[in-house]
N, CA, C, O and the ligand as a Tripos MOL2 file, in Angstrom:
@<TRIPOS>MOLECULE
protein
  265   263    67     0     0
PROTEIN
NO_CHARGES

@<TRIPOS>ATOM
      1 N         -23.5420   17.4700  -48.5780 N.3       1 MET1
      2 CA        -24.1360   18.7650  -48.9190 C.3       1 MET1
      3 C         -23.2390   19.5670  -49.8470 C.2       1 MET1
      4 O         -23.4720   20.7600  -50.0410 O.2       1 MET1
      5 N         -22.2260   18.9470  -50.4210 N.am      2 SER2
      6 CA        -21.3220   19.7470  -51.2430 C.3       2 SER2
      7 C         -21.5610   19.5300  -52.7330 C.2       2 SER2
      8 O         -20.8310   20.0680  -53.5670 O.2       2 SER2
      9 N         -22.5750   18.7490  -53.0670 N.am      3 ASP3
     10 CA        -22.8910   18.5610  -54.4810 C.3       3 ASP3
     11 C         -23.2810   19.8780  -55.1230 C.2       3 ASP3
     12 O         -23.9560   20.7040  -54.5090 O.2       3 ASP3
     13 N         -22.8560   20.0670  -56.3510 N.am      4 THR4
     14 CA        -23.2820   21.2380  -57.0920 C.3       4 THR4
     15 C         -24.4330   20.8530  -58.0140 C.2       4 THR4
     16 O         -24.3340   19.9150  -58.8060 O.2       4 THR4
     17 N         -25.5120   21.5920  -57.8910 N.am      5 LEU5
     18 CA        -26.6790   21.3550  -58.7420 C.3       5 LEU5
     19 C         -26.7400   22.4510  -59.7880 C.2       5 LEU5
     20 O         -26.5140   23.6220  -59.4830 O.2       5 LEU5
     21 N         -27.0450   22.0730  -61.0210 N.am      6 SER6
     22 CA        -27.1050   23.0460  -62.1030 C.3       6 SER6
     23 C         -28.5330   23.1930  -62.6100 C.2       6 SER6
     24 O         -29.2780   22.2230  -62.7450 O.2       6 SER6
     25 N         -28.8790   24.4340  -62.8830 N.am      7 PHE7
     26 CA        -30.2040   24.7430  -63.4160 C.3       7 PHE7
     27 C         -30.0330   25.6790  -64.6050 C.2       7 PHE7
     28 O         -29.0850   26.4630  -64.6690 O.2       7 PHE7
     29 N         -30.9600   25.5820  -65.5350 N.am      8 ILE8
     30 CA        -31.0540   26.5880  -66.5810 C.3       8 ILE8
     31 C         -32.2930   27.4240  -66.2850 C.2       8 ILE8
     32 O         -33.3970   26.8970  -66.1450 O.2       8 ILE8
     33 N         -32.0920   28.7280  -66.1940 N.am      9 VAL9
     34 CA        -33.2030   29.6360  -65.8910 C.3       9 VAL9
     35 C         -33.3290   30.5860  -67.0760 C.2       9 VAL9
     36 O         -32.7080   31.6480  -67.1090 O.2       9 VAL9
     37 N         -34.1540   30.1800  -68.0560 N.am     10 SER10
     38 CA        -34.1520   30.9190  -69.3260 C.3      10 SER10
     39 C         -34.7860   32.2950  -69.2000 C.2      10 SER10
     40 O         -34.5460   33.1620  -70.0410 O.2      10 SER10
     41 N         -35.5940   32.5110  -68.1620 N.am     11 ASP11
     42 CA        -36.1700   33.8530  -67.9890 C.3      11 ASP11
     43 C         -35.3360   34.7320  -67.0480 C.2      11 ASP11
     44 O         -35.8100   35.7690  -66.5830 O.2      11 ASP11
     45 N         -34.1230   34.3240  -66.7740 N.am     12 MET12
     46 CA        -33.1680   35.1640  -66.0500 C.3      12 MET12
     47 C         -32.3910   35.9580  -67.1040 C.2      12 MET12
     48 O         -31.5460   35.4090  -67.8100 O.2      12 MET12
     49 N         -32.6890   37.2510  -67.1970 N.am     13 THR13
     50 CA        -32.1900   37.9940  -68.3530 C.3      13 THR13
     51 C         -31.1230   39.0280  -68.0430 C.2      13 THR13
     52 O         -30.4400   39.4930  -68.9570 O.2      13 THR13
     53 N         -30.9610   39.3980  -66.7940 N.am     14 CYS14
     54 CA        -30.0040   40.4700  -66.5090 C.3      14 CYS14
     55 C         -29.4050   40.3120  -65.1260 C.2      14 CYS14
     56 O         -29.7370   39.3810  -64.3920 O.2      14 CYS14
     57 N         -28.5360   41.2150  -64.7850 N.am     15 GLY15
     58 CA        -27.8750   41.1690  -63.4960 C.3      15 GLY15
     59 C         -28.8410   41.2810  -62.3310 C.2      15 GLY15
     60 O         -28.6190   40.7190  -61.2590 O.2      15 GLY15
     61 N         -29.9140   42.0140  -62.5630 N.am     16 HIS16
     62 CA        -30.9110   42.1280  -61.4940 C.3      16 HIS16
     63 C         -31.5670   40.7820  -61.2100 C.2      16 HIS16
     64 O         -31.7500   40.4030  -60.0530 O.2      16 HIS16
     65 N         -31.9140   40.0730  -62.2570 N.am     17 CYS17
     66 CA        -32.4740   38.7260  -62.0860 C.3      17 CYS17
     67 C         -31.4910   37.8430  -61.3320 C.2      17 CYS17
     68 O         -31.8660   37.1250  -60.4040 O.2      17 CYS17
     69 N         -30.2420   37.9030  -61.7380 N.am     18 ALA18
     70 CA        -29.2230   37.0550  -61.1230 C.3      18 ALA18
     71 C         -29.1010   37.3590  -59.6330 C.2      18 ALA18
     72 O         -28.9660   36.4560  -58.8070 O.2      18 ALA18
     73 N         -29.1520   38.6350  -59.3130 N.am     19 LYS19
     74 CA        -29.0390   39.0380  -57.9100 C.3      19 LYS19
     75 C         -30.2640   38.5910  -57.1160 C.2      19 LYS19
     76 O         -30.1440   38.1270  -55.9820 O.2      19 LYS19
     77 N         -31.4400   38.7350  -57.7210 N.am     20 THR20
     78 CA        -32.6740   38.3110  -57.0510 C.3      20 THR20
     79 C         -32.6260   36.8230  -56.7240 C.2      20 THR20
     80 O         -32.9730   36.4020  -55.6200 O.2      20 THR20
     81 N         -32.1880   36.0320  -57.7070 N.am     21 ILE21
     82 CA        -32.1190   34.5820  -57.5060 C.3      21 ILE21
     83 C         -31.0640   34.2440  -56.4510 C.2      21 ILE21
     84 O         -31.3020   33.4190  -55.5690 O.2      21 ILE21
     85 N         -29.9070   34.8820  -56.5480 N.am     22 THR22
     86 CA        -28.8460   34.6360  -55.5630 C.3      22 THR22
     87 C         -29.3260   34.9520  -54.1580 C.2      22 THR22
     88 O         -29.1410   34.1520  -53.2410 O.2      22 THR22
     89 N         -29.9410   36.1110  -53.9840 N.am     23 ASN23
     90 CA        -30.3950   36.5160  -52.6540 C.3      23 ASN23
     91 C         -31.4780   35.5910  -52.1190 C.2      23 ASN23
     92 O         -31.5120   35.2970  -50.9240 O.2      23 ASN23
     93 N         -32.3620   35.1300  -53.0000 N.am     24 ALA24
     94 CA        -33.4330   34.2360  -52.5610 C.3      24 ALA24
     95 C         -32.8530   32.9160  -52.0680 C.2      24 ALA24
     96 O         -33.2860   32.3800  -51.0470 O.2      24 ALA24
     97 N         -31.8800   32.4030  -52.7950 N.am     25 VAL25
     98 CA        -31.2620   31.1340  -52.3850 C.3      25 VAL25
     99 C         -30.5050   31.3120  -51.0710 C.2      25 VAL25
    100 O         -30.5920   30.4750  -50.1730 O.2      25 VAL25
    101 N         -29.7610   32.4160  -50.9720 N.am     26 LEU26
    102 CA        -28.9730   32.6500  -49.7530 C.3      26 LEU26
    103 C         -29.8580   32.9010  -48.5310 C.2      26 LEU26
    104 O         -29.4630   32.6140  -47.4010 O.2      26 LEU26
    105 N         -31.0500   33.4370  -48.7640 N.am     27 ALA27
    106 CA        -31.9570   33.6820  -47.6400 C.3      27 ALA27
    107 C         -32.3920   32.3630  -47.0020 C.2      27 ALA27
    108 O         -32.5950   32.2820  -45.7900 O.2      27 ALA27
    109 N         -32.5320   31.3340  -47.8360 N.am     28 VAL28
    110 CA        -32.9730   30.0260  -47.3300 C.3      28 VAL28
    111 C         -31.7760   29.1610  -46.9440 C.2      28 VAL28
    112 O         -31.8300   28.4050  -45.9730 O.2      28 VAL28
    113 N         -30.6900   29.2820  -47.7200 N.am     29 TYR29
    114 CA        -29.4810   28.4750  -47.4770 C.3      29 TYR29
    115 C         -28.2780   29.4150  -47.3530 C.2      29 TYR29
    116 O         -27.5550   29.6300  -48.3260 O.2      29 TYR29
    117 N         -28.0640   29.9670  -46.1670 N.am     30 PRO30
    118 CA        -27.0110   30.9850  -45.9940 C.3      30 PRO30
    119 C         -25.6150   30.4960  -46.3590 C.2      30 PRO30
    120 O         -24.7450   31.3020  -46.6890 O.2      30 PRO30
    121 N         -25.3930   29.1900  -46.3050 N.am     31 ALA31
    122 CA        -24.0490   28.6750  -46.6020 C.3      31 ALA31
    123 C         -23.8880   28.2700  -48.0600 C.2      31 ALA31
    124 O         -22.8470   27.7400  -48.4490 O.2      31 ALA31
    125 N         -24.9080   28.5170  -48.8600 N.am     32 ALA32
    126 CA        -24.8510   28.0920  -50.2590 C.3      32 ALA32
    127 C         -23.8090   28.8890  -51.0360 C.2      32 ALA32
    128 O         -23.4780   30.0240  -50.6920 O.2      32 ALA32
    129 N         -23.3050   28.2610  -52.0910 N.am     33 LYS33
    130 CA        -22.4370   28.9520  -53.0300 C.3      33 LYS33
    131 C         -23.1880   29.0060  -54.3530 C.2      33 LYS33
    132 O         -23.5090   27.9700  -54.9360 O.2      33 LYS33
    133 N         -23.4670   30.2160  -54.8230 N.am     34 VAL34
    134 CA        -24.2660   30.3960  -56.0260 C.3      34 VAL34
    135 C         -23.3970   30.9720  -57.1310 C.2      34 VAL34
    136 O         -22.7940   32.0340  -56.9720 O.2      34 VAL34
    137 N         -23.3380   30.2670  -58.2450 N.am     35 ASP35
    138 CA        -22.5610   30.7140  -59.4020 C.3      35 ASP35
    139 C         -23.5050   30.8940  -60.5730 C.2      35 ASP35
    140 O         -24.2220   29.9660  -60.9480 O.2      35 ASP35
    141 N         -23.5070   32.0810  -61.1490 N.am     36 ILE36
    142 CA        -24.4370   32.3480  -62.2430 C.3      36 ILE36
    143 C         -23.6830   32.8000  -63.4740 C.2      36 ILE36
    144 O         -22.8330   33.6890  -63.4150 O.2      36 ILE36
    145 N         -24.0100   32.1700  -64.5930 N.am     37 ASP37
    146 CA        -23.4780   32.6010  -65.8860 C.3      37 ASP37
    147 C         -24.6470   33.0950  -66.7250 C.2      37 ASP37
    148 O         -25.4280   32.3100  -67.2630 O.2      37 ASP37
    149 N         -24.7470   34.4170  -66.8220 N.am     38 LEU38
    150 CA        -25.8960   35.0100  -67.5220 C.3      38 LEU38
    151 C         -25.9210   34.6400  -68.9980 C.2      38 LEU38
    152 O         -26.9970   34.4730  -69.5730 O.2      38 LEU38
    153 N         -24.7620   34.5120  -69.6150 N.am     39 SER39
    154 CA        -24.7380   34.2740  -71.0570 C.3      39 SER39
    155 C         -25.3310   32.9160  -71.4130 C.2      39 SER39
    156 O         -25.9140   32.7510  -72.4840 O.2      39 SER39
    157 N         -25.1820   31.9470  -70.5180 N.am     40 THR40
    158 CA        -25.7600   30.6260  -70.7800 C.3      40 THR40
    159 C         -26.9980   30.3770  -69.9150 C.2      40 THR40
    160 O         -27.6140   29.3150  -69.9990 O.2      40 THR40
    161 N         -27.3580   31.3610  -69.0820 N.am     41 LYS41
    162 CA        -28.5210   31.2590  -68.1840 C.3      41 LYS41
    163 C         -28.3890   30.1030  -67.2010 C.2      41 LYS41
    164 O         -29.3760   29.5090  -66.7670 O.2      41 LYS41
    165 N         -27.1510   29.8080  -66.8680 N.am     42 ARG42
    166 CA        -26.8990   28.6740  -66.0020 C.3      42 ARG42
    167 C         -26.6990   29.1390  -64.5710 C.2      42 ARG42
    168 O         -25.9650   30.0900  -64.3020 O.2      42 ARG42
    169 N         -27.3640   28.4510  -63.6670 N.am     43 VAL43
    170 CA        -27.2220   28.7220  -62.2380 C.3      43 VAL43
    171 C         -26.6830   27.4550  -61.5830 C.2      43 VAL43
    172 O         -27.3210   26.4030  -61.6410 O.2      43 VAL43
    173 N         -25.5310   27.5520  -60.9710 N.am     44 ALA44
    174 CA        -24.9430   26.4180  -60.2670 C.3      44 ALA44
    175 C         -24.9550   26.7290  -58.7760 C.2      44 ALA44
    176 O         -24.4810   27.7750  -58.3340 O.2      44 ALA44
    177 N         -25.5050   25.8020  -58.0230 N.am     45 ILE45
    178 CA        -25.6600   26.0320  -56.5830 C.3      45 ILE45
    179 C         -25.0720   24.8540  -55.8250 C.2      45 ILE45
    180 O         -25.4410   23.6990  -56.0390 O.2      45 ILE45
    181 N         -24.1510   25.1780  -54.9380 N.am     46 ALA46
    182 CA        -23.5400   24.1510  -54.0990 C.3      46 ALA46
    183 C         -23.8760   24.4120  -52.6440 C.2      46 ALA46
    184 O         -24.1670   25.5400  -52.2430 O.2      46 ALA46
    185 N         -23.8320   23.3610  -51.8750 N.am     47 ASN47
    186 CA        -23.9790   23.4760  -50.4240 C.3      47 ASN47
    187 C         -25.3530   24.0060  -50.0180 C.2      47 ASN47
    188 O         -25.4730   24.8080  -49.0920 O.2      47 ASN47
    189 N         -26.3840   23.5460  -50.7250 N.am     48 ALA48
    190 CA        -27.7440   23.9850  -50.4000 C.3      48 ALA48
    191 C         -28.6390   22.7480  -50.2970 C.2      48 ALA48
    192 O         -28.1540   21.6450  -50.0410 O.2      48 ALA48
    193 N         -29.9140   22.9310  -50.4920 N.am     49 GLY49
    194 CA        -30.8560   21.8340  -50.3210 C.3      49 GLY49
    195 C         -30.9290   20.9450  -51.5480 C.2      49 GLY49
    196 O         -30.0840   21.0230  -52.4390 O.2      49 GLY49
    197 N         -31.9490   20.0980  -51.5850 N.am     50 ASP50
    198 CA        -32.0810   19.2210  -52.7410 C.3      50 ASP50
    199 C         -32.6700   19.9830  -53.9240 C.2      50 ASP50
    200 O         -33.1720   21.0990  -53.7960 O.2      50 ASP50
    201 N         -32.5850   19.3340  -55.0670 N.am     51 ARG51
    202 CA        -32.9540   19.9880  -56.3240 C.3      51 ARG51
    203 C         -34.3620   20.5640  -56.2940 C.2      51 ARG51
    204 O         -34.5860   21.7090  -56.6860 O.2      51 ARG51
    205 N         -35.3050   19.7570  -55.8230 N.am     52 ARG52
    206 CA        -36.7080   20.1720  -55.8200 C.3      52 ARG52
    207 C         -36.9130   21.4040  -54.9190 C.2      52 ARG52
    208 O         -37.6550   22.3240  -55.2640 O.2      52 ARG52
    209 N         -36.2480   21.3990  -53.7750 N.am     53 ALA53
    210 CA        -36.3990   22.5140  -52.8310 C.3      53 ALA53
    211 C         -35.8300   23.8020  -53.4150 C.2      53 ALA53
    212 O         -36.4130   24.8750  -53.2560 O.2      53 ALA53
    213 N         -34.6940   23.6930  -54.0890 N.am     54 ILE54
    214 CA        -34.0850   24.8860  -54.6840 C.3      54 ILE54
    215 C         -34.9580   25.4200  -55.8150 C.2      54 ILE54
    216 O         -35.1230   26.6300  -55.9640 O.2      54 ILE54
    217 N         -35.5080   24.5170  -56.6010 N.am     55 ILE55
    218 CA        -36.4070   24.9460  -57.6780 C.3      55 ILE55
    219 C         -37.5800   25.7340  -57.0930 C.2      55 ILE55
    220 O         -37.9810   26.7580  -57.6470 O.2      55 ILE55
    221 N         -38.1250   25.2620  -55.9830 N.am     56 SER56
    222 CA        -39.2390   25.9750  -55.3470 C.3      56 SER56
    223 C         -38.8400   27.3800  -54.9250 C.2      56 SER56
    224 O         -39.6130   28.3240  -55.0900 O.2      56 SER56
    225 N         -37.6370   27.5240  -54.3820 N.am     57 VAL57
    226 CA        -37.1650   28.8360  -53.9410 C.3      57 VAL57
    227 C         -37.0560   29.7840  -55.1350 C.2      57 VAL57
    228 O         -37.4600   30.9440  -55.0520 O.2      57 VAL57
    229 N         -36.5140   29.2890  -56.2370 N.am     58 ILE58
    230 CA        -36.3340   30.1450  -57.4150 C.3      58 ILE58
    231 C         -37.6840   30.4530  -58.0640 C.2      58 ILE58
    232 O         -37.9210   31.5760  -58.5090 O.2      58 ILE58
    233 N         -38.5510   29.4720  -58.1170 N.am     59 GLU59
    234 CA        -39.8870   29.6970  -58.6780 C.3      59 GLU59
    235 C         -40.6700   30.7290  -57.8860 C.2      59 GLU59
    236 O         -41.4520   31.4960  -58.4480 O.2      59 GLU59
    237 N         -40.4520   30.7410  -56.5700 N.am     60 ALA60
    238 CA        -41.1640   31.7060  -55.7170 C.3      60 ALA60
    239 C         -40.8020   33.1350  -56.0740 C.2      60 ALA60
    240 O         -41.5580   34.0560  -55.7620 O.2      60 ALA60
    241 N         -39.6510   33.3440  -56.7270 N.am     61 GLU61
    242 CA        -39.2450   34.6760  -57.1810 C.3      61 GLU61
    243 C         -39.7830   34.9790  -58.5790 C.2      61 GLU61
    244 O         -39.5500   36.0620  -59.1140 O.2      61 GLU61
    245 N         -40.4910   34.0380  -59.1600 N.am     62 GLY62
    246 CA        -41.1100   34.2660  -60.4550 C.3      62 GLY62
    247 C         -40.3160   33.7540  -61.6430 C.2      62 GLY62
    248 O         -40.6310   34.0740  -62.7890 O.2      62 GLY62
    249 N         -39.2770   32.9520  -61.3730 N.am     63 TYR63
    250 CA        -38.4720   32.4270  -62.4580 C.3      63 TYR63
    251 C         -38.7620   30.9520  -62.6810 C.2      63 TYR63
    252 O         -39.4020   30.2970  -61.8590 O.2      63 TYR63
    253 N         -38.2860   30.4480  -63.7950 N.am     64 SER64
    254 CA        -38.6300   29.0830  -64.2130 C.3      64 SER64
    255 C         -37.3900   28.2250  -64.4170 C.2      64 SER64
    256 O         -36.9580   28.0170  -65.5510 O.2      64 SER64
    257 N         -36.8200   27.7300  -63.3370 N.am     65 PRO65
    258 CA        -35.6240   26.8860  -63.4650 C.3      65 PRO65
    259 C         -35.9610   25.4970  -63.9660 C.2      65 PRO65
    260 O         -37.0060   24.9450  -63.6220 O.2      65 PRO65
    261 N         -35.0920   24.9360  -64.7660 N.am     66 VAL66
    262 CA        -35.2230   23.5320  -65.1500 C.3      66 VAL66
    263 C         -33.8870   22.8430  -64.9300 C.2      66 VAL66
    264 O         -33.7600   21.6460  -65.1870 O.2      66 VAL66
    265 CU        -33.3900   40.8090  -65.0290 Cu       67 CU67
@<TRIPOS>BOND
     1     1     2 1
     2     2     3 1
     3     3     4 2
     4     3     5 am
     5     5     6 1
     6     6     7 1
     7     7     8 2
     8     7     9 am
     9     9    10 1
    10    10    11 1
    11    11    12 2
    12    11    13 am
    13    13    14 1
    14    14    15 1
    15    15    16 2
    16    15    17 am
    17    17    18 1
    18    18    19 1
    19    19    20 2
    20    19    21 am
    21    21    22 1
    22    22    23 1
    23    23    24 2
    24    23    25 am
    25    25    26 1
    26    26    27 1
    27    27    28 2
    28    27    29 am
    29    29    30 1
    30    30    31 1
    31    31    32 2
    32    31    33 am
    33    33    34 1
    34    34    35 1
    35    35    36 2
    36    35    37 am
    37    37    38 1
    38    38    39 1
    39    39    40 2
    40    39    41 am
    41    41    42 1
    42    42    43 1
    43    43    44 2
    44    43    45 am
    45    45    46 1
    46    46    47 1
    47    47    48 2
    48    47    49 am
    49    49    50 1
    50    50    51 1
    51    51    52 2
    52    51    53 am
    53    53    54 1
    54    54    55 1
    55    55    56 2
    56    55    57 am
    57    57    58 1
    58    58    59 1
    59    59    60 2
    60    59    61 am
    61    61    62 1
    62    62    63 1
    63    63    64 2
    64    63    65 am
    65    65    66 1
    66    66    67 1
    67    67    68 2
    68    67    69 am
    69    69    70 1
    70    70    71 1
    71    71    72 2
    72    71    73 am
    73    73    74 1
    74    74    75 1
    75    75    76 2
    76    75    77 am
    77    77    78 1
    78    78    79 1
    79    79    80 2
    80    79    81 am
    81    81    82 1
    82    82    83 1
    83    83    84 2
    84    83    85 am
    85    85    86 1
    86    86    87 1
    87    87    88 2
    88    87    89 am
    89    89    90 1
    90    90    91 1
    91    91    92 2
    92    91    93 am
    93    93    94 1
    94    94    95 1
    95    95    96 2
    96    95    97 am
    97    97    98 1
    98    98    99 1
    99    99   100 2
   100    99   101 am
   101   101   102 1
   102   102   103 1
   103   103   104 2
   104   103   105 am
   105   105   106 1
   106   106   107 1
   107   107   108 2
   108   107   109 am
   109   109   110 1
   110   110   111 1
   111   111   112 2
   112   111   113 am
   113   113   114 1
   114   114   115 1
   115   115   116 2
   116   115   117 am
   117   117   118 1
   118   118   119 1
   119   119   120 2
   120   119   121 am
   121   121   122 1
   122   122   123 1
   123   123   124 2
   124   123   125 am
   125   125   126 1
   126   126   127 1
   127   127   128 2
   128   127   129 am
   129   129   130 1
   130   130   131 1
   131   131   132 2
   132   131   133 am
   133   133   134 1
   134   134   135 1
   135   135   136 2
   136   135   137 am
   137   137   138 1
   138   138   139 1
   139   139   140 2
   140   139   141 am
   141   141   142 1
   142   142   143 1
   143   143   144 2
   144   143   145 am
   145   145   146 1
   146   146   147 1
   147   147   148 2
   148   147   149 am
   149   149   150 1
   150   150   151 1
   151   151   152 2
   152   151   153 am
   153   153   154 1
   154   154   155 1
   155   155   156 2
   156   155   157 am
   157   157   158 1
   158   158   159 1
   159   159   160 2
   160   159   161 am
   161   161   162 1
   162   162   163 1
   163   163   164 2
   164   163   165 am
   165   165   166 1
   166   166   167 1
   167   167   168 2
   168   167   169 am
   169   169   170 1
   170   170   171 1
   171   171   172 2
   172   171   173 am
   173   173   174 1
   174   174   175 1
   175   175   176 2
   176   175   177 am
   177   177   178 1
   178   178   179 1
   179   179   180 2
   180   179   181 am
   181   181   182 1
   182   182   183 1
   183   183   184 2
   184   183   185 am
   185   185   186 1
   186   186   187 1
   187   187   188 2
   188   187   189 am
   189   189   190 1
   190   190   191 1
   191   191   192 2
   192   191   193 am
   193   193   194 1
   194   194   195 1
   195   195   196 2
   196   195   197 am
   197   197   198 1
   198   198   199 1
   199   199   200 2
   200   199   201 am
   201   201   202 1
   202   202   203 1
   203   203   204 2
   204   203   205 am
   205   205   206 1
   206   206   207 1
   207   207   208 2
   208   207   209 am
   209   209   210 1
   210   210   211 1
   211   211   212 2
   212   211   213 am
   213   213   214 1
   214   214   215 1
   215   215   216 2
   216   215   217 am
   217   217   218 1
   218   218   219 1
   219   219   220 2
   220   219   221 am
   221   221   222 1
   222   222   223 1
   223   223   224 2
   224   223   225 am
   225   225   226 1
   226   226   227 1
   227   227   228 2
   228   227   229 am
   229   229   230 1
   230   230   231 1
   231   231   232 2
   232   231   233 am
   233   233   234 1
   234   234   235 1
   235   235   236 2
   236   235   237 am
   237   237   238 1
   238   238   239 1
   239   239   240 2
   240   239   241 am
   241   241   242 1
   242   242   243 1
   243   243   244 2
   244   243   245 am
   245   245   246 1
   246   246   247 1
   247   247   248 2
   248   247   249 am
   249   249   250 1
   250   250   251 1
   251   251   252 2
   252   251   253 am
   253   253   254 1
   254   254   255 1
   255   255   256 2
   256   255   257 am
   257   257   258 1
   258   258   259 1
   259   259   260 2
   260   259   261 am
   261   261   262 1
   262   262   263 1
   263   263   264 2
@<TRIPOS>SUBSTRUCTURE
     1 MET1         2 RESIDUE 1 A MET
     2 SER2         6 RESIDUE 1 A SER
     3 ASP3        10 RESIDUE 1 A ASP
     4 THR4        14 RESIDUE 1 A THR
     5 LEU5        18 RESIDUE 1 A LEU
     6 SER6        22 RESIDUE 1 A SER
     7 PHE7        26 RESIDUE 1 A PHE
     8 ILE8        30 RESIDUE 1 A ILE
     9 VAL9        34 RESIDUE 1 A VAL
    10 SER10       38 RESIDUE 1 A SER
    11 ASP11       42 RESIDUE 1 A ASP
    12 MET12       46 RESIDUE 1 A MET
    13 THR13       50 RESIDUE 1 A THR
    14 CYS14       54 RESIDUE 1 A CYS
    15 GLY15       58 RESIDUE 1 A GLY
    16 HIS16       62 RESIDUE 1 A HIS
    17 CYS17       66 RESIDUE 1 A CYS
    18 ALA18       70 RESIDUE 1 A ALA
    19 LYS19       74 RESIDUE 1 A LYS
    20 THR20       78 RESIDUE 1 A THR
    21 ILE21       82 RESIDUE 1 A ILE
    22 THR22       86 RESIDUE 1 A THR
    23 ASN23       90 RESIDUE 1 A ASN
    24 ALA24       94 RESIDUE 1 A ALA
    25 VAL25       98 RESIDUE 1 A VAL
    26 LEU26      102 RESIDUE 1 A LEU
    27 ALA27      106 RESIDUE 1 A ALA
    28 VAL28      110 RESIDUE 1 A VAL
    29 TYR29      114 RESIDUE 1 A TYR
    30 PRO30      118 RESIDUE 1 A PRO
    31 ALA31      122 RESIDUE 1 A ALA
    32 ALA32      126 RESIDUE 1 A ALA
    33 LYS33      130 RESIDUE 1 A LYS
    34 VAL34      134 RESIDUE 1 A VAL
    35 ASP35      138 RESIDUE 1 A ASP
    36 ILE36      142 RESIDUE 1 A ILE
    37 ASP37      146 RESIDUE 1 A ASP
    38 LEU38      150 RESIDUE 1 A LEU
    39 SER39      154 RESIDUE 1 A SER
    40 THR40      158 RESIDUE 1 A THR
    41 LYS41      162 RESIDUE 1 A LYS
    42 ARG42      166 RESIDUE 1 A ARG
    43 VAL43      170 RESIDUE 1 A VAL
    44 ALA44      174 RESIDUE 1 A ALA
    45 ILE45      178 RESIDUE 1 A ILE
    46 ALA46      182 RESIDUE 1 A ALA
    47 ASN47      186 RESIDUE 1 A ASN
    48 ALA48      190 RESIDUE 1 A ALA
    49 GLY49      194 RESIDUE 1 A GLY
    50 ASP50      198 RESIDUE 1 A ASP
    51 ARG51      202 RESIDUE 1 A ARG
    52 ARG52      206 RESIDUE 1 A ARG
    53 ALA53      210 RESIDUE 1 A ALA
    54 ILE54      214 RESIDUE 1 A ILE
    55 ILE55      218 RESIDUE 1 A ILE
    56 SER56      222 RESIDUE 1 A SER
    57 VAL57      226 RESIDUE 1 A VAL
    58 ILE58      230 RESIDUE 1 A ILE
    59 GLU59      234 RESIDUE 1 A GLU
    60 ALA60      238 RESIDUE 1 A ALA
    61 GLU61      242 RESIDUE 1 A GLU
    62 GLY62      246 RESIDUE 1 A GLY
    63 TYR63      250 RESIDUE 1 A TYR
    64 SER64      254 RESIDUE 1 A SER
    65 PRO65      258 RESIDUE 1 A PRO
    66 VAL66      262 RESIDUE 1 A VAL
    67 CU67       265 GROUP 0 **** ****
């Protein structure tokens, strides 16, 4: 469970988006480590679920991770 998964979320545009995504992931995976780089729109998540499940969590907030 320590693999880091990387996503590009091109519609994540500001700190509010980053916080929304972080909180959504932490709500489902409290032990996750979420690293966000707004300038590259990169979201790195460690210690959480599989890629597909995390994408679903982020999509549920209205964002489009790839
Ligand atoms: Cu925003």
